[in-house]
C-alpha distance (Angstrom), angle and dihedral (degrees) to the residues before:
residue distance angle dihedral
M1 . . .
I2 3.89 . .
K3 3.69 118.1 .
T4 3.85 112.9 -136.3
P5 3.84 107.7 -145.0
T6 3.76 107.6 -129.8
R7 3.66 140.8 132.4
Q8 3.88 116.8 -79.8
I9 3.77 108.8 -85.8
S10 3.79 132.3 -179.9
L11 3.71 124.9 -103.1
E12 3.80 88.9 -111.2
E13 3.74 91.3 54.2
F14 3.94 90.8 47.9
L15 3.76 89.7 53.3
Q16 3.75 90.8 55.4
L17 3.79 93.6 56.4
P18 3.80 120.7 96.0
E19 3.80 116.1 -94.8
T20 3.82 116.0 -101.3
K21 3.78 128.5 -147.3
P22 2.83 113.7 -101.9
A23 3.83 92.6 34.8
S24 3.83 121.5 -102.4
E25 3.80 121.9 -139.6
Y26 3.85 129.4 -150.5
I27 3.81 109.5 -137.2
D28 3.88 121.5 164.1
G29 3.73 94.9 -20.1
E30 3.72 95.7 -49.4
I31 3.86 129.6 108.9
I32 3.78 109.2 -135.7
Q33 3.84 120.9 -177.8
K34 3.83 118.0 -143.0
P35 3.81 116.2 -127.1
M36 3.75 118.1 -102.5
P37 3.87 108.3 -92.1
Q38 3.71 115.8 -110.3
G39 3.85 132.9 -159.3
K40 3.81 101.7 -75.3
H41 3.74 91.4 43.5
S42 3.87 94.3 48.4
I43 3.84 95.7 48.5
L44 3.82 91.9 48.5
Q45 3.74 93.9 47.1
G46 3.73 94.4 47.4
E47 3.76 93.8 46.3
L48 3.78 93.3 46.4
V49 3.79 92.2 51.3
N50 3.80 92.8 48.4
T51 3.88 94.5 43.6
I52 3.78 93.2 47.5
N53 3.80 93.9 45.5
G54 3.77 90.1 45.5
V55 3.85 89.2 61.1
A56 3.80 100.5 32.0
K57 3.78 107.6 35.0
P58 3.83 100.9 60.7
K59 3.87 88.4 56.0
K60 3.76 92.8 43.6
A61 3.86 85.2 -125.4
A62 3.83 99.2 127.5
F63 3.84 145.3 -23.6
A64 3.77 128.0 -139.9
F65 3.84 118.8 -144.1
P66 3.73 124.4 -163.6
E67 3.94 116.1 -137.2
L68 3.84 95.1 -8.1
R69 3.72 116.7 169.1
C70 3.89 108.7 -125.5
T71 3.85 116.3 -170.4
F72 3.91 117.7 -166.6
G73 3.70 140.9 121.7
G74 3.80 94.2 23.2
H75 3.78 95.7 -56.1
S76 3.82 133.7 94.8
T77 3.78 110.9 -155.7
V78 3.76 135.9 168.9
P79 3.71 109.7 -146.0
D80 3.82 117.2 -160.3
V81 3.77 88.3 -120.2
A82 3.80 124.8 11.7
V83 3.73 116.9 -170.7
F84 3.81 119.6 -162.8
A85 3.83 128.4 -170.8
W86 3.77 106.0 -113.2
N87 3.81 93.9 -114.0
R88 3.84 91.6 52.1
I89 3.76 97.2 54.6
P90 3.84 106.0 115.7
V91 3.78 115.3 -119.9
D92 3.73 132.3 -165.7
E93 3.85 128.5 -126.6
K94 3.76 88.8 -82.2
G95 3.76 93.9 54.4
N96 3.86 93.9 -108.6
I97 3.72 125.2 127.4
A98 3.72 108.0 -75.5
N99 3.87 119.0 -121.1
V100 3.90 92.9 -140.2
F101 3.83 119.4 61.9
N102 3.78 110.0 -165.2
T103 3.74 95.1 176.6
Y104 3.84 143.4 70.7
P105 3.75 122.5 -88.2
D106 3.87 116.6 -115.7
W107 3.85 88.9 -132.3
T108 3.77 124.5 22.5
I109 3.84 121.4 -163.6
E110 3.77 123.5 -172.0
I111 3.78 125.3 -174.5
L112 3.74 112.9 -156.0
S113 3.76 118.1 -127.0
P114 3.83 120.4 -151.4
E115 3.84 94.0 -105.8
Q116 3.79 96.5 39.4
S117 3.85 121.9 109.1
T118 3.87 109.9 -118.6
T119 3.82 86.6 -153.0
K120 3.87 93.5 56.1
V121 3.83 92.0 45.9
T122 3.81 90.4 48.2
K123 3.80 88.9 50.7
N124 3.78 90.6 56.1
I125 3.83 92.0 49.2
L126 3.85 92.1 48.2
H127 3.89 88.7 47.8
C128 3.90 87.4 56.8
L129 3.80 90.9 47.0
N130 3.75 92.6 50.6
H131 3.76 91.5 53.1
G132 3.89 99.7 48.7
T133 3.90 108.3 -73.1
S134 3.80 110.5 141.4
L135 3.76 101.3 -150.2
G136 3.79 140.3 8.0
W137 3.83 132.2 -161.6
L138 3.80 126.8 -162.7
I139 3.85 106.9 -167.0
D140 3.81 117.4 -161.5
P141 3.82 107.2 -164.1
E142 3.82 91.8 -175.6
E143 3.82 97.1 50.8
L144 3.81 91.2 36.7
C145 3.78 91.6 -131.7
V146 3.79 139.7 113.0
L147 3.81 129.9 -143.5
V148 3.79 111.9 -150.6
Y149 3.74 119.2 -156.4
P150 3.78 114.1 -160.1
P151 3.79 113.4 -177.1
H152 3.88 114.0 -94.9
Q153 3.73 93.9 -1.4
Q154 3.82 139.7 96.1
I155 3.80 114.8 -78.3
I156 3.89 112.5 -103.1
Y157 3.81 117.9 -133.6
L158 3.81 113.4 -153.2
E159 3.87 120.3 -172.2
N160 3.86 108.0 143.0
E161 3.88 119.4 94.8
E162 3.81 91.6 -127.4
D163 3.78 94.5 52.2
I164 3.84 110.1 118.8
L165 3.72 112.8 -137.4
P166 3.78 114.8 -126.1
V167 3.86 115.2 -123.6
P168 3.72 132.5 -172.2
D169 3.85 120.6 -91.4
L170 3.78 90.8 -106.1
V171 3.79 90.5 70.2
S172 3.75 98.8 29.4
D173 3.83 90.5 142.7
L174 3.90 89.3 66.9
H175 3.83 108.8 101.3
L176 3.83 111.8 -178.8
T177 3.80 127.5 162.3
L178 3.79 122.7 -157.2
G179 3.84 88.6 -113.1
Q180 3.77 90.9 57.8
L181 3.83 91.6 47.2
F182 3.68 94.8 49.9
G183 3.80 91.8 36.6
W184 3.87 85.3 73.2
L185 3.79 87.2 72.1
K186 3.78 92.9 65.8
L187 3.81 121.4 83.5
């Protein structure tokens, strides 16, 4: 994450700024730009969104969004994958999916980029958990491991190919091993 040196601004002022590419996040009064996604990050993000939606969307249980701005608890972050329970997806006055999500995701997934701080990404996951998120994943494609953050529990470290990744109840039909997840990196 790249810090943008600026004066301290409010969350409301931040939300009025034009979007940046890659996205910037507002955390504890600071604007921090996310790094540009690279190959491993992009393939994992795309496959996760497709896999989760393949299981959850037909049942209208949940929906996975890539790079969706979520504003809540004084922060405005953009998880790599934000999964929302179907009945919690914000809608506009016409019943369409809203553009603005002023709420926490039910499941947050972050994919570590080489230049990202593990501490800062973990802080975002913990912020989500402290505001209602039921599960967080931090995927490290270089170390081929996943840190799983259940609320109010010890972090789970997974590194073996046969390890089954824990998922929230809303997508309990999703069965994914670490080997399958990192298998997406091979052509």
